[in-house]
C-alpha positions as CSV (number, residue, x, y, z in Angstrom):
1,M,258.4,151.5,200.1
2,L,260.0,147.9,200.4
3,V,258.7,145.4,202.8
4,L,260.4,142.3,203.9
5,A,257.8,139.8,204.7
6,S,259.8,137.2,206.6
7,A,261.1,137.7,210.4
8,S,264.6,135.7,209.2
9,P,267.3,137.8,210.9
10,R,269.4,136.4,208.2
11,R,267.4,137.7,205.2
12,R,267.2,141.1,207.2
13,E,270.9,141.3,207.1
14,L,271.3,140.2,203.4
15,L,268.9,142.8,202.3
16,A,270.7,145.5,204.7
17,Q,274.5,144.3,203.2
18,A,273.3,144.7,199.6
19,G,272.1,148.3,200.8
20,F,268.5,148.1,200.4
21,S,265.9,150.5,202.9
22,F,263.0,148.6,203.9
23,Q,260.7,147.7,206.7
24,V,260.4,144.1,207.8
25,H,256.6,142.7,208.1
26,P,256.6,139.0,208.7
27,A,253.9,137.1,207.0
28,R,252.0,134.3,209.3
29,I,251.1,131.6,206.9
30,P,250.7,127.7,207.0
31,E,254.1,126.0,205.9
32,E,253.0,122.8,205.1
33,P,254.0,121.0,201.5
34,L,250.8,119.9,199.5
35,V,250.8,116.3,198.5
36,D,253.4,115.5,196.0
37,E,253.8,119.1,195.6
38,D,257.0,119.5,193.8
39,P,260.1,121.4,196.4
40,I,260.4,124.4,193.8
41,A,256.3,124.6,193.3
42,Y,256.3,124.7,197.2
43,V,258.9,127.4,197.6
44,T,257.5,129.6,195.0
45,R,254.0,129.2,196.3
46,L,255.2,129.9,199.9
47,A,257.4,133.0,198.5
48,R,254.4,133.8,196.9
49,E,251.8,133.5,199.8
50,K,254.2,135.4,202.1
51,A,254.4,138.6,199.8
52,Q,250.5,138.5,198.9
53,A,249.4,138.3,202.9
54,V,251.6,141.3,203.8
55,F,250.6,143.6,200.7
56,A,246.9,142.8,201.1
57,H,247.4,143.6,204.8
58,L,249.5,147.0,204.0
59,S,247.8,148.1,201.3
60,T,244.6,149.0,203.1
61,V,245.9,152.4,202.6
62,P,245.6,153.5,199.2
63,V,248.1,156.3,199.2
64,A,251.1,153.7,200.6
65,S,250.0,150.9,198.4
66,A,250.9,152.5,195.3
67,S,254.6,152.6,195.8
68,L,254.6,149.4,198.3
69,V,256.8,146.5,197.3
70,V,256.6,143.5,199.1
71,L,259.5,140.9,199.2
72,G,258.8,137.3,200.3
73,A,261.1,134.2,200.4
74,D,261.2,130.5,201.6
75,T,264.2,128.5,201.6
76,I,264.4,124.6,201.9
77,V,266.9,121.7,201.4
78,T,266.4,119.0,198.7
79,L,267.7,115.3,198.6
80,D,266.5,112.9,196.2
81,G,263.5,114.9,195.8
82,H,262.6,115.2,199.2
83,I,262.1,118.7,201.1
84,L,263.8,119.0,204.5
85,G,262.8,121.8,206.0
86,K,263.6,123.0,209.7
87,P,263.8,120.4,212.0
88,K,261.1,119.7,214.4
89,D,263.1,118.5,217.1
90,R,266.8,117.2,218.4
91,P,266.1,113.7,216.5
92,D,264.9,115.4,213.3
93,A,268.0,117.5,213.1
94,V,270.0,114.6,213.7
95,R,268.2,112.6,211.0
96,M,268.6,115.0,208.8
97,L,272.2,115.8,208.7
98,R,272.8,112.5,208.6
99,L,271.2,112.1,205.4
100,L,272.9,115.3,203.8
101,S,276.3,113.8,205.4
102,G,278.9,112.9,202.7
103,R,276.7,113.7,199.8
104,D,275.4,116.6,197.4
105,H,271.9,118.2,198.1
106,R,270.2,121.3,196.5
107,V,269.2,124.4,198.0
108,V,266.1,126.1,196.9
109,T,265.0,129.4,197.4
110,G,261.4,130.8,196.1
111,V,261.0,134.7,195.8
112,A,258.4,136.8,195.2
113,L,257.3,140.4,194.5
114,A,254.1,141.5,195.2
115,A,252.9,145.2,194.4
116,A,249.9,147.1,192.7
117,G,249.8,145.5,189.4
118,L,252.6,143.0,189.9
119,D,252.8,139.3,191.0
120,E,256.5,137.9,190.2
121,T,258.3,134.8,191.4
122,A,261.6,133.0,190.7
123,A,263.5,130.3,192.1
124,E,267.3,130.1,192.7
125,I,268.7,126.7,193.3
126,T,272.5,125.9,194.6
127,T,274.3,122.6,195.1
128,V,276.1,122.1,198.0
129,S,278.8,119.2,198.7
130,F,278.9,118.1,202.6
131,L,281.8,115.6,203.7
132,A,281.0,112.8,205.9
133,L,279.9,113.6,209.2
134,S,280.5,111.2,212.3
135,D,278.1,110.8,215.1
136,D,279.8,113.2,217.3
137,E,279.9,115.7,214.8
138,I,276.6,115.6,214.6
139,E,275.5,115.7,218.3
140,S,278.3,118.7,218.8
141,Y,276.8,120.7,216.5
142,I,273.6,120.3,217.4
143,A,274.3,121.1,220.8
144,T,275.3,124.4,219.9
145,G,271.1,125.2,218.7
146,E,272.7,126.5,215.4
147,P,270.8,124.0,213.4
148,M,267.2,124.4,215.1
149,D,265.7,127.1,212.7
150,K,267.4,126.2,209.9
151,A,266.4,124.5,206.4
152,G,268.3,121.0,206.1
153,A,269.7,121.6,210.0
154,Y,272.5,123.6,208.8
155,A,273.7,127.2,208.3
156,I,276.6,127.7,205.8
157,Q,277.5,130.9,207.3
158,G,278.0,129.3,211.0
159,R,280.3,126.3,212.0
160,A,278.6,123.8,209.2
161,A,280.9,126.0,206.9
162,R,283.9,123.4,207.9
163,W,281.9,120.8,206.2
164,I,281.0,122.1,203.1
165,P,284.2,122.1,200.3
166,R,282.3,123.4,197.6
167,I,279.2,124.7,196.4
168,E,277.5,125.5,192.8
169,G,275.5,128.4,192.7
170,C,274.5,131.4,194.7
171,Y,276.3,131.6,198.4
172,F,273.8,134.1,199.5
173,N,271.1,131.5,198.1
174,V,272.0,128.8,201.1
175,V,272.3,131.6,203.3
176,G,268.6,132.4,202.7
177,L,268.2,135.3,200.0
178,P,269.8,135.3,196.5
179,L,271.0,138.9,196.3
180,A,271.6,139.1,192.5
181,R,268.2,137.4,191.7
182,I,266.7,139.8,194.1
183,S,268.5,143.1,193.2
184,T,267.4,142.0,189.4
185,M,264.0,141.9,190.2
186,L,263.6,145.1,192.4
187,A,265.9,146.9,190.0
188,A,263.0,146.0,186.7
189,R,260.5,147.7,190.0
190,D,262.5,150.4,190.0
191,V,263.4,149.7,193.7
192,R,266.7,150.8,194.3
193,N,269.3,150.2,197.3
194,S,270.5,153.3,199.2
């Protein structure tokens, strides 16, 4: 049984799009970076903690734990080595979008699988190019509400797509779940899509 340890509707949609049958059981863990924590170490740690927390909770039934595989994930935006998570409020979203304007940044997703005898993590990195944004464009975009629950304050699959002329790497990683990497990891555990 595959379980997604995330409340993200985007991750749920992507995993379903790839044809996997799964249940959703969000993890509730603190998501603050440690002092001087590297962005890749941060997202892989969070992905692992999410997967392990849900596995520990659900594996209390011995019969279920034998086939239980939990997938955890966390996505961040990094710019100049700094982590841009989800904006805390409107001014924070403005700050992030101004930082990204006219520049390239990296989107990093940490993924982890937890199962009996398994603790596997990986990170996927995609470089995203942004056009220069005017203050009016930023304000109009924030007014839609779209950036408020997204790492880096934007959604590549939403209105922000018009400002992204190119990416290098996995598109689905920017949305929140690197499907090819996840599929490979799950295939190695003999978890198949339907």
